Steps between C-alpha positions, in 0.01 A plus 500: 500500500205500735179644364242606750131565496279594216612853497863395435638616167859536394441870478364527856803288623739754324327792667524338842869432442563875426289616782670257745829686418376852472265520804788388747739770355235764557425382856872498579562854365202625700631320813842659440317838495363431845833360632674826388222721665371637179157353568353444845355187629403424862499136417861466388645251743881506443775487228577132553145385443471730191825392331427142559162535354636706210774239429269204481240685301760601230637146486161353469411746222821416299441120533139545384608704207790282384368162578113454466345246718471142346305303750197558724705474811754764373210739421345450838831562696565822305157627553534435872827668515358808325205515745723478802737766379216718401354457850823587657525822295152596590547431864853618570595751228210737377178358653174379355337833440723615202451507126740208465260267671336496153781287380327211706250486209786382283555206738113435473530482116802293522342246739189482293704452190708208634255338737151627407254577758684317776801707468286821485316406822820418683660834395191693624511308830869562547452877450216489753744352756771756408248779561401345831860471613564866402207615698567301797872623495441875445144575620642646836702761306232644269134447432548629158714215397225262592247694289734513205585129537134414497426714188800338317368149606168577361638632172730200456215263590274666243780472245527137583130440451502688162793280408321183615193596300712559196670176553174304530374664177820417327498147616133464364609664171822287481300171573237598227776591247695189576185277463420694174839451363482138586160461330640702191812280481283185531262614222792602278666163553176320416447714187862436394467133553195488294634710228819302489322175469289618203584352166418833336760777487401787734660836493421818707627845390473847649326800329816546273500140373788393706483149620483460883366143559529187286461122555720211402280411190581840362877413487408159336282663233756764422786259515718684727664465851565877539305713746203691348477756782547842357458408136285702285198287362555593133878435521431150636199394300568563133164434348373507149156447358389269230640743229833500672441861614662580835253553781563705818342325797539819720285700245244222523516541875414875486187443301371223722200587736470152625611138446575444122626181321676469174611171326631638171849606618825311445818524716821509323794343680859626445571218246214602282249214623147612546227364731130604519395646825166554676538822698258628770572840650330740734563791715555442871258733690526545864198516741573856549476590125190306482342679779589838367394407140833594369659415194835432679639156555802332639638331190405211275474119534596291192408130457665307206455147353668327211221400266722419199394125504132558567463774236685282251270207585194722484594634155596147384160385621317772319683428178441127541119559556494724190692239286306196597155670468622581144613145448190343632280726298587352166431136553197566702366721211573223255329241698208717562468585128554138378235369732260765403563402139445134579168580661403696181614225264316232696183677408597561140397218254802556289756450776711191435656255762843614391423865554384418862803286564743763379334765720505269818864407425584865498313567826665192649853615411433837669367321824818297496701809454310658807563177699867521433515856598312428836730217553811731449353762723426245772849374494638867518260569794624195684859599453433852610328389814758225575235226470657145446851645534607253766816339384517111472745239398435423139644221301598666174502176288151411591370852430653526156376154401158601624508817286629314188213248530259792542601693190635224274146427354448871406845530337447166303157621375675797361773295338771604747753289690502579879848397599663448848861569567562433868803365700519149609479582867301814589470618859217684676420871547335671784253749369125564441361228285226738354755762397743238336214322310346828386820627350588180319137463373509854366827447312382165365146616380649805332768284326237276365282772403758716303668194328355367175754247415799356678525415865481634859778393737472487885859496643592474864861492601676491843827665542687642816205478724255678250220357300443659167161478334474586119220475250626544131282505182555536119213735477452843340724670745482858636602811334764739649232766549264268681768344732494793742137486534387131518496514880251788516148411615251452205771566239478289177716543197371668182647212298206353288624145601445592868156640425397166339511348845288597801660635812442728797851665497523402873700193501856635502399779736353242741821288456725793579299560826530131597872494434551804724295331770708188455818690528635463140499683180378404145763514225421457128651513160315522173550546134226570262406196287740280683334440838529612869654363811374587861691390808539556883693346783426377845729372771522128558382393833780346700466133568 
């Protein structure tokens, strides 16, 4: 369907359709009154002219009502037909100077609606021509007709000018409104694009807590594909605090005077899983409410972020710092006290060489203990930061023989046998050399440390594309109660035999971290007083 100028609306088009049918009926009825002699008109030409004009006017009105114009040409032809028939009626049925000449204003409005100012100007011009024809045709009969015609012309022209002024104002307003809508649409699209590309979940609710806008990250955070529009915020976000007490987010909204952030709330999924959230919420205040200093607002904005991992790391870090500060305090205190005693004994005449030697040995042992702890912490730090984690092709046979040569002397000095049990043909593995060596060294040093008599055996077997590394000893073993705790950081058994040896309690914790980085898992079996066996597997590199 053809849509005309800026004043065109579906409602105005509907009004013109009904007017296009109703006005011809009124004109025809009035013409019938003149034809029947009920109303006098000196300008009535004859019945043939009247009935011809009436017939085509009714036909045009019915067509316009039943079949609205769909093209610009169709609309132009219909308006031309209406103007010609209206001119015929004014000239040859009841004249210009009648109240029905006011119906020409409807033609002005229709012309302006479909063809804007150009249509309006042509309609006014055509009316001037019609009046000029009427005056030239009837001026010899009555001067009154000429006067009435001129008055009617002025009235119609004034109506046309008023209509034109309204049209101009409407066009300006329509242009400004269209531009404003385009700018608003552009700004909205930009905001939505930015919001949808945010990694944080963003929700916007109305004053009643019903969600109206959300981004894609909200669906990811809440693990759903359903639309969130129209959902009540508390029905969607089932939050609990650190004591598992339900928390109403909407009640939090109502007490917020500005932006507020909470990071102590957990979101509970339908399957019972919980995540820790950082939630920032704030009332949305319009410029109007700010200018009026009103407490009203347009709803609330909510920004959510999953901080489960960061909070866990933060709590683990705090615990780690607390534990390591405690573990470092003891050897440092011993070293400080021992050295202070040595300084005092060196000035005392009764101090013997043996006393000084024992004190320095104790200080030296604590320094070695601190060095081992620093070494373990350094290894753990490198693993956490991914330093030296680049995988490389490792010849397993060469590596195992190197480790055997390195620790055989230590085992022999303690009266132990360090045995090798490896396949005749070992392949290669593709992993971090640092991680692999650190894990094996940890198992070997622990086996030697906690074995008084017997042997330590390093076993490497290849089967079905997998390389299994095992370190087995005949040492003191690990009790059932300790087996669940040995991989915790700084944990050492209360067994007196364990306490007889020095250790940081970090070795197996570091080994577990390295195993995870290397993509494997440590397995162990142990029996008290019968020894322990630690093992892990790595895939064999394809030749």
